[in-house]
N, C-alpha and C positions, 0 to 999 in steps of 0.2 A: 135793581140790585146794587148798582155802583153807588148811587147816592146813600143807599142804606148802609153800605160798607164804610162809606166816607164819615158818615154820621157815627158809626161805632167807634172809629179810631178818634175822631173829634171827642166823643164822650170820655174815652179813656184818658186822652191828653187833659181835658179840662178837669176831669175828675181827680187825677192824681195831682195836678197842678194845685187844685184848690185844697186837697188834703194836706199837701206838703206846706203851703202857705199858711194853713191853719196851724200845723204842728210847729212850725218855726216861729210864726208871728206871735202865737199865744205863749210860746217859750220865751220870747224876748219880752213881752209885755209882763208876764208873770215875774221874771227875773227882775224887771225894773221896779215892780210894785211890792215884791215880797220882802224887801229889806233884809235880805240875807237869809231868810228862812227858807230852807230848801223844801220842806214838806209843803208849804204855801205855794211856792213856785211849781212844784210838781203838780198840785192839785189844780192850779191855773192853767196848766198845760194840758191835764188830763180831760177835764170837762169839755172844752171846746172840741178836742179831738174825737170824743165819743159822739158829741153832737153832730159834728159836720158829717161823720161817716153815716149816721142815720139819714141826713138829708141827702147827701150824694147818692147813697144806694137806692133810696126811694125815687130820686128825680132820674137817674140815669141807668138804673138796673133794667128797665125795659127796652132800652136803647142797645147797650153793650154787654149786659150782664153785670156792670159795675165792678170790674175786677180791681183795677187801680193798684195792681200788685203783680209783678212777674211771676211770683210762684203760684199765685191763682191761676193765671193764664197758662202756665206750664203744666199744672196739675190737670187742668181741663184738656189740654193737649195730650198728656200721657194716658188719660182716660178715654182718648179718642172721641171727645166731644168738642173739639176745637181743631180747625185745620192748621197745618205748620205755618202757612203764609200768613194767616190771621194771627197766629200767636206771635210771630216775629214783629208783625206791625203793632199789635198791642203792646209789646214789651218796649219797642222803641218809642211809641207815644208816651208810655207811662214814665220812662226815664227822662225824655225831654220835657214833657209837662212838669215833672216833679222838680227838675233843675230850675225851670222858669219859675215855678211857685216860690221856691227858695229864694231866689234873686229878687222877686217881687216883695217878698217879706222884708228882706234886708232893706230895700228902697223904702218901704213904708215906714220903717222905724229909724229913717235917716243914718243908716250904717252904710259902710262900703258895699256896693252892690255885689261884687265878687270878693269872697273871702275864702280862705282855706282853714277849716277848723283845726284847733289844737286841743279840743276836748277829748281827753282820754277815756276810751270805754274798751277795756280788754281783759283778758283772763278767762280761765275755765268757767268760772261761775257765770260770767256774762254770756259766753258761747252756749253753755247748756241752757241758759235762760232764753236765748234767741231760738234754739232748737225746740223748747218747750212752748214758747209763745207762737211759733209758726205751726206746730202740730195742732195747738188748741184752736188757733183761727181757721185753719183749713178743715178741721173736723167740724167747727160751727157751721162753716158754709156748706160742706158735703153732706152732712147729716140732716141739717135743716132743710136742704134742698128737697130731701125726701119726706121728712116729717111734717115740715110746715114752711113752705117757701116764703109765704108773706110775712113771716117772722124774722127773715134774714136781716133787714135793715137794722131792727132793734137788737137783734142777737149779736150782729157784728159790732156795732157801736157799743154795747154793754160789755162784750168780751174784751174789747181793747181798753175800754175804761178800767176794767178790773185788773187787766194784765199789766198796765202801766205800774200798778202797785205790787203785784205779786211776783213780778220778775225783776231781778237786780239790772237788767238791761233796759228797763221800761218799754220792753215789748216793741221794737221796731217791726219784726216780723214781715219785712218787705224790703227786698233789695232796691227797688227805685227809691224808696224813702231814705234808706241807707246811703245810697249814692248822692242824692239830693243834699242830704244834711252835712255832706262834706263841705259844702259851700257856705256854711253859716258858722262862724267862730262865736257861738253863743251858747246858751243853756241847751239848746236843742241839738247842737253840732255833734259831730264825730270825726276823728282824725281818719285820713285816707287809709292809713295801714290797718286801722281797727275795723273800718267799714269792709275790708276784704274778707275779715274772718267772720264778721257778722253775715255777710252773704252766703259764705260757705256753710255756716251753721243753719241758715234759712232754708237753703237748698236741701241739706240733710233732713231737716224737719219736714219738708214738703214730701220727701220720699217716705218717711215714716208714717205721715198722715195718710198718704195713699193707701198704704197697706193696711193700716188700722181701719180706715173708713171702708175699705173693701170687705174686710172681715166683719165688721158691725153690720153693714147693709146686707150682706149675704146671710148672716145669721138671722137678722130680723125678717128676712124674707122666707124663711123656712117655716 
């Protein structure tokens, strides 16, 4: 059991780190190649993120559940499907892994390894976007778990791909990702003060998603 638990923590660490490295690294590459075209840069950031989510969830889902996201772990804890100690360990592993993934992305593109972002991402429209993005992500996971668990890798990857474009915040929907992206002053970055509001919005979105999913799943069971 101990080795299984260590594998779960490692899976969350590696998965979140790889996810953030992909988000930040593809953002840097996209910005370098897009010649100032923001739409092209965003597309270059979106496709790798959706693709790596499919790969990571398929690969690591059987080990840890492939949360890679504190609000996902907290949602399972609040649904009494994850122990408190495991939730804390998952969240710590996700945050540390995400930060390391960001620093590796900076290094791979010959930037200062440790940076503090000056990228402004703030305002009510972006906060509502983060609430919306988080509700949608959690509903995708929680409802698909009942309707078709095998579809979760594709469903989550496609949802995030779409949410990059239909939300003004480009759908962080993940406190570990928000914290990690503080450390990259690039296309994918976010100022520390803005990350705090994003995280608050994500936590609110998590609460709403739990309520809505409970109603949906109870109604469908009748």
